[in-house]
C-alpha positions as CSV (number, residue, x, y, z in Angstrom):
1,X,-0.1,-0.4,0.0
2,X,1.3,3.5,-0.6
3,X,1.3,6.2,2.1
4,X,1.0,9.6,0.6
5,X,3.5,12.5,1.9
6,X,0.1,14.1,3.8
7,X,-0.1,11.2,5.6
8,X,3.1,10.6,7.0
9,X,3.1,14.5,8.2
10,X,0.2,13.7,10.2
11,X,1.5,10.3,11.7
12,X,4.8,12.3,13.0
13,X,2.6,15.1,14.2
14,X,0.8,12.6,16.6
15,X,4.3,11.1,17.8
16,X,5.7,14.4,18.4
17,X,1.9,15.4,20.4
18,X,2.6,12.2,22.6
19,X,6.2,12.8,23.2
20,X,5.7,16.7,23.9
21,X,2.7,15.2,26.3
22,X,4.9,12.7,28.1
23,X,7.5,15.3,28.5
24,X,5.2,17.8,30.1
25,X,3.7,14.8,32.4
26,X,7.4,13.9,33.8
27,X,8.2,17.7,34.3
28,X,5.0,18.7,35.9
29,X,4.6,19.3,39.5
30,X,2.8,16.8,41.8
31,X,0.0,18.6,43.7
32,X,0.1,17.3,47.4
33,X,-3.2,17.4,49.1
34,X,-2.7,19.8,52.2
35,X,-3.4,18.6,55.9
36,X,-6.1,20.2,57.7
37,X,-4.9,23.4,59.4
38,X,-7.0,23.2,62.4
39,X,-8.1,20.4,64.5
40,X,-11.6,20.6,66.5
41,X,-11.3,18.6,69.8
42,X,-14.4,17.6,72.2
43,X,-14.0,17.6,75.8
44,X,-16.3,17.3,78.8
45,X,-16.4,17.8,82.2
46,X,-14.7,15.4,84.8
47,X,-11.4,13.9,85.4
48,X,-11.8,11.3,82.6
49,X,-10.8,14.2,80.5
50,X,-7.5,15.0,82.1
51,X,-5.4,13.8,79.0
52,X,-7.0,16.3,76.7
53,X,-6.0,18.6,79.7
54,X,-2.3,18.0,79.5
55,X,-2.7,17.9,75.6
56,X,-3.8,21.1,75.8
57,X,-1.7,22.8,78.6
58,X,1.6,21.7,76.9
59,X,0.3,22.1,73.3
60,X,1.2,18.3,72.7
61,X,-0.6,18.0,69.2
62,X,1.2,21.5,68.0
63,X,4.3,19.9,69.3
64,X,3.8,17.0,67.3
65,X,2.4,18.3,64.1
66,X,5.2,20.6,64.0
67,X,7.7,17.6,64.4
68,X,5.9,15.9,61.5
69,X,7.3,18.9,59.3
70,X,3.6,20.6,59.0
71,X,2.7,24.0,59.7
72,X,1.8,24.7,63.5
73,X,-1.9,24.1,63.5
74,X,-5.3,26.0,65.1
75,X,-6.3,23.7,67.8
76,X,-10.0,24.4,68.8
77,X,-11.2,22.6,72.5
78,X,-15.0,22.4,72.2
79,X,-16.8,21.6,75.7
80,X,-19.8,19.5,75.0
81,X,-21.9,17.8,77.8
82,X,-22.7,14.3,76.2
83,X,-21.9,11.6,73.3
84,X,-25.0,12.2,71.4
85,X,-24.5,15.9,70.6
86,X,-20.8,15.3,69.7
87,X,-21.7,12.5,67.4
88,X,-24.0,14.7,65.4
89,X,-21.6,17.6,65.5
90,X,-19.0,15.1,64.1
91,X,-20.9,13.2,61.3
92,X,-21.9,17.2,59.8
93,X,-18.0,17.6,60.1
94,X,-18.1,20.5,62.5
95,X,-15.9,18.3,64.7
96,X,-13.0,16.3,63.9
97,X,-12.2,14.1,67.3
98,X,-15.0,13.5,69.8
99,X,-14.2,12.1,73.2
100,X,-16.6,10.0,75.7
101,X,-17.9,7.0,76.8
102,X,-18.1,3.5,75.3
103,X,-21.6,3.8,75.2
104,X,-21.6,6.3,72.3
105,X,-18.5,5.2,70.4
106,X,-20.0,1.6,69.6
107,X,-23.3,3.4,68.7
108,X,-21.6,5.7,66.0
109,X,-19.5,2.8,65.2
110,X,-22.5,0.7,64.4
111,X,-24.4,3.8,62.5
112,X,-21.3,4.6,60.3
113,X,-20.1,1.1,59.6
114,X,-21.8,0.3,56.0
115,X,-21.0,3.8,54.9
116,X,-18.2,5.7,52.9
117,X,-16.7,7.3,56.0
118,X,-17.2,4.6,58.9
119,X,-16.5,6.3,62.4
120,X,-13.8,4.1,64.7
121,X,-11.7,4.8,67.9
122,X,-8.5,6.5,68.3
123,X,-7.4,5.1,71.8
124,X,-9.3,4.8,75.0
125,X,-7.8,7.6,77.5
126,X,-8.7,6.1,80.8
127,X,-10.0,3.4,82.7
128,X,-12.4,4.1,85.7
129,X,-15.1,3.1,87.4
130,X,-18.5,4.5,87.4
131,X,-20.4,5.0,90.3
132,X,-24.3,4.7,91.1
133,X,-24.9,6.9,94.3
134,X,-28.1,7.8,96.1
135,X,-29.7,10.1,98.8
136,X,-32.4,7.8,99.4
137,X,-32.0,5.9,102.7
138,X,-34.0,3.3,101.6
139,X,-31.9,2.4,99.1
140,X,-29.7,-0.7,99.4
141,X,-29.4,-1.8,95.8
142,X,-31.2,-1.5,92.4
143,X,-34.1,-3.6,93.4
144,X,-35.6,-1.0,96.0
145,X,-35.8,1.9,93.4
146,X,-39.5,2.8,93.2
147,X,-41.4,5.1,90.9
148,X,-40.9,8.1,93.3
149,X,-37.4,7.9,92.6
150,X,-35.3,9.6,89.6
151,X,-31.6,8.5,88.4
152,X,-29.6,11.0,86.9
153,X,-27.3,10.4,83.9
154,X,-25.6,11.9,81.1
155,X,-28.3,10.6,78.4
156,X,-31.0,7.8,78.6
157,X,-30.4,5.0,77.1
158,X,-27.6,5.4,75.0
159,X,-24.7,7.0,77.6
160,X,-22.0,4.5,79.1
161,X,-24.2,5.3,82.6
162,X,-27.2,4.4,81.0
163,X,-25.5,1.0,79.7
164,X,-24.1,0.0,82.6
165,X,-27.4,0.4,84.3
166,X,-29.0,-1.9,81.7
167,X,-26.4,-4.3,82.2
168,X,-27.1,-4.0,86.0
169,X,-30.9,-4.3,86.2
170,X,-30.6,-7.3,83.7
171,X,-28.1,-8.8,86.5
172,X,-30.7,-8.3,89.2
173,X,-33.9,-9.1,87.7
174,X,-33.5,-11.6,84.9
175,X,-32.6,-12.1,81.2
176,X,-34.7,-9.5,79.1
177,X,-35.4,-7.0,82.0
178,X,-32.6,-4.6,81.5
179,X,-34.9,-1.8,80.2
180,X,-36.4,-2.2,83.8
181,X,-35.2,1.3,85.6
182,X,-35.1,3.0,82.0
183,X,-38.2,4.9,83.1
184,X,-36.5,6.5,86.3
185,X,-33.6,7.5,84.3
186,X,-33.6,11.6,83.6
187,X,-30.6,13.4,81.1
188,X,-28.7,15.6,83.2
189,X,-25.1,17.0,82.8
190,X,-22.7,15.8,85.8
191,X,-22.5,18.9,87.4
192,X,-26.4,19.5,87.3
193,X,-27.1,16.1,88.6
194,X,-24.8,16.3,91.5
195,X,-26.1,19.9,92.5
196,X,-29.2,17.8,91.8
197,X,-28.7,14.9,94.1
198,X,-26.5,16.8,96.8
199,X,-29.5,19.2,97.4
200,X,-32.0,16.9,98.0
201,X,-34.8,19.3,96.9
202,X,-35.4,17.8,93.7
203,X,-37.1,14.7,92.3
204,X,-33.2,13.3,91.4
205,X,-32.3,10.6,94.3
206,X,-29.6,9.0,92.8
207,X,-27.5,9.9,89.7
208,X,-24.9,7.3,88.0
209,X,-21.7,9.9,87.0
210,X,-17.9,9.8,86.8
211,X,-15.2,11.1,88.8
212,X,-14.5,13.6,90.2
213,X,-18.2,13.9,90.5
214,X,-19.4,10.4,92.2
215,X,-16.3,11.1,95.0
216,X,-17.5,14.7,95.6
217,X,-20.9,13.1,96.4
218,X,-19.6,10.5,98.7
219,X,-18.2,13.0,100.5
220,X,-21.9,14.3,101.9
221,X,-23.2,13.0,104.8
222,X,-26.5,11.0,103.4
223,X,-24.9,10.0,100.4
224,X,-24.1,6.3,99.6
225,X,-22.6,3.8,97.4
226,X,-25.4,1.9,95.5
227,X,-23.4,-0.1,92.8
228,X,-19.8,0.1,90.9
229,X,-19.6,-0.4,87.1
230,X,-16.5,-2.4,87.9
231,X,-18.7,-5.1,89.7
232,X,-21.5,-4.9,87.0
233,X,-18.5,-5.7,84.0
234,X,-16.5,-7.6,86.2
235,X,-13.2,-5.6,86.5
236,X,-11.5,-2.7,84.9
237,X,-13.5,-1.2,82.4
238,X,-12.7,1.6,79.8
239,X,-14.7,4.7,80.4
240,X,-13.6,7.3,77.9
241,X,-12.3,7.1,74.3
242,X,-11.2,9.4,71.4
243,X,-12.7,8.8,68.0
244,X,-13.3,10.3,64.4
245,X,-14.2,9.9,60.9
246,X,-12.2,7.5,58.5
247,X,-11.9,10.5,56.4
248,X,-10.3,12.8,58.6
249,X,-7.8,10.2,59.1
250,X,-7.3,9.0,55.6
251,X,-6.8,12.6,54.6
252,X,-4.4,14.1,57.6
253,X,-2.3,10.8,58.0
254,X,0.4,13.2,59.6
255,X,-1.8,15.1,61.4
256,X,-3.3,11.7,63.1
257,X,-0.2,10.3,63.7
258,X,0.5,13.4,66.0
259,X,-2.6,13.2,67.4
260,X,-1.7,9.5,68.9
261,X,2.1,10.7,69.6
262,X,0.5,13.9,71.7
263,X,-2.1,11.4,73.4
264,X,0.7,8.7,74.4
265,X,2.9,11.5,75.6
266,X,0.2,13.0,78.0
267,X,-0.1,9.5,79.0
268,X,3.3,9.2,80.1
269,X,3.6,12.6,81.6
270,X,0.5,12.0,84.0
271,X,1.7,8.6,85.2
272,X,5.5,10.3,85.9
273,X,4.0,13.7,87.4
274,X,0.8,12.8,89.5
275,X,1.1,16.0,91.5
276,X,1.6,18.2,88.5
277,X,-1.5,16.7,86.8
278,X,-3.6,17.5,89.7
279,X,-2.7,21.4,89.2
280,X,-3.6,21.0,85.4
281,X,-7.0,19.3,86.2
282,X,-7.8,22.3,88.7
283,X,-6.8,24.8,85.9
284,X,-8.7,23.3,83.0
285,X,-11.4,21.7,84.7
286,X,-11.9,25.3,86.5
287,X,-12.0,23.0,89.4
288,X,-12.8,24.2,93.3
289,X,-12.1,20.5,94.7
290,X,-9.3,20.4,97.3
291,X,-5.9,19.8,95.7
292,X,-5.4,17.1,98.1
293,X,-8.5,15.3,96.9
294,X,-8.0,15.5,93.1
295,X,-4.4,13.8,93.8
296,X,-6.3,11.2,95.6
297,X,-8.4,10.0,93.0
298,X,-5.5,10.4,90.2
299,X,-3.7,8.1,92.6
300,X,-6.5,5.6,93.3
301,X,-5.1,1.9,91.8
302,X,-8.7,1.8,90.0
303,X,-8.3,4.8,88.0
304,X,-5.9,4.5,85.2
305,X,-4.7,6.4,82.6
306,X,-3.9,4.5,79.4
307,X,-4.8,3.9,75.5
308,X,-5.1,0.6,76.3
309,X,-9.0,-0.5,75.4
310,X,-10.6,-2.7,78.5
311,X,-13.4,-4.6,78.5
312,X,-15.2,-2.3,75.8
313,X,-16.4,-5.8,74.8
314,X,-18.5,-6.0,78.1
315,X,-20.5,-3.1,76.6
316,X,-20.6,-3.8,72.8
317,X,-21.6,-7.2,72.8
318,X,-24.8,-6.6,75.1
319,X,-25.4,-3.2,73.2
320,X,-25.8,-5.9,69.9
321,X,-27.7,-8.6,71.9
322,X,-30.3,-6.1,73.3
323,X,-30.5,-4.4,69.5
324,X,-29.2,-1.2,70.9
325,X,-26.8,-1.5,68.2
326,X,-27.3,-3.6,64.6
327,X,-23.9,-5.0,63.9
328,X,-22.3,-7.3,66.4
329,X,-18.3,-6.7,66.7
330,X,-16.3,-9.7,66.7
331,X,-13.5,-8.0,68.6
332,X,-12.5,-4.7,70.1
333,X,-10.6,-4.2,67.1
334,X,-13.7,-3.5,65.1
335,X,-14.3,-0.4,65.9
336,X,-10.7,0.8,66.8
337,X,-8.4,2.3,64.3
338,X,-5.2,-0.2,63.8
339,X,-2.7,2.2,65.4
340,X,-3.6,0.9,68.5
341,X,-4.5,-3.2,67.6
342,X,-0.6,-4.2,69.2
343,X,-2.3,-3.5,72.6
344,X,-3.7,-5.8,75.1
345,X,-7.0,-4.3,74.7
346,X,-10.5,-6.2,75.1
């Protein structure tokens, strides 16, 4: 077949065009997606959030982000009163890192598990007992509560305190009776619940709270302990964790690692500097409690500041069994990111 001069000219132009495109592609600068310049973290009142207060006091997140070679970020600390509001803020991208009990963490993991942006735990931040206290002299066990009693807790049915009470109710009244006391519960922030319990002038006759509120209550005459979450769950149990969206972790890998490193440094500092840690709590928790009282809680062997999840499956398995969540996790690793999978969690 005979080719014309024009066809050769067109073919040659095509080769030159491909070569030029290849040269441009090799020489073109690669666009790297910038990581976030602002990190928004949620806090709640209470001793359980001491690691976050330490990160704030010493600007540990900023330190580790800069150490990773990124510009110094703006870190915003937002105060919430419960996990439900935090989860909504997280899903609407008005919050980057949530903090709270195992109940809200497992709930949001279940809710987002089969979506394009699942939420999982970053790490635990403590193991702490949760006490149910009462000012009612007739109440010795949860079996003694009547319709005249009201139990304050952060959020009915979904807070970790509410789940703890359901587990306790099932143990006391038998399988299928986990909701036996739900009608007595009232959603109330810890400070308000404590004030109501101590006043003895409201409908609140019991409170399932957390440190330091529960210890503060027990210092008052007429307030007594009904049960501890450690007894209900059978040992040391994680109270609070941090969690976030998968997209935040994937879009900001250096920032995410810096956050984990900052959290680990905060844990090490607390455990090595407990007296100074009490001062940090007084400052950032705006606490008026006696320093020695706060220090006694930090030194309490039942209270541990650690990133290792403990006994969280006790909550998750129960929630799956009663239908509070649709997806039953096979392991605690299902609802925590893999950065802490090497720990002896449970």
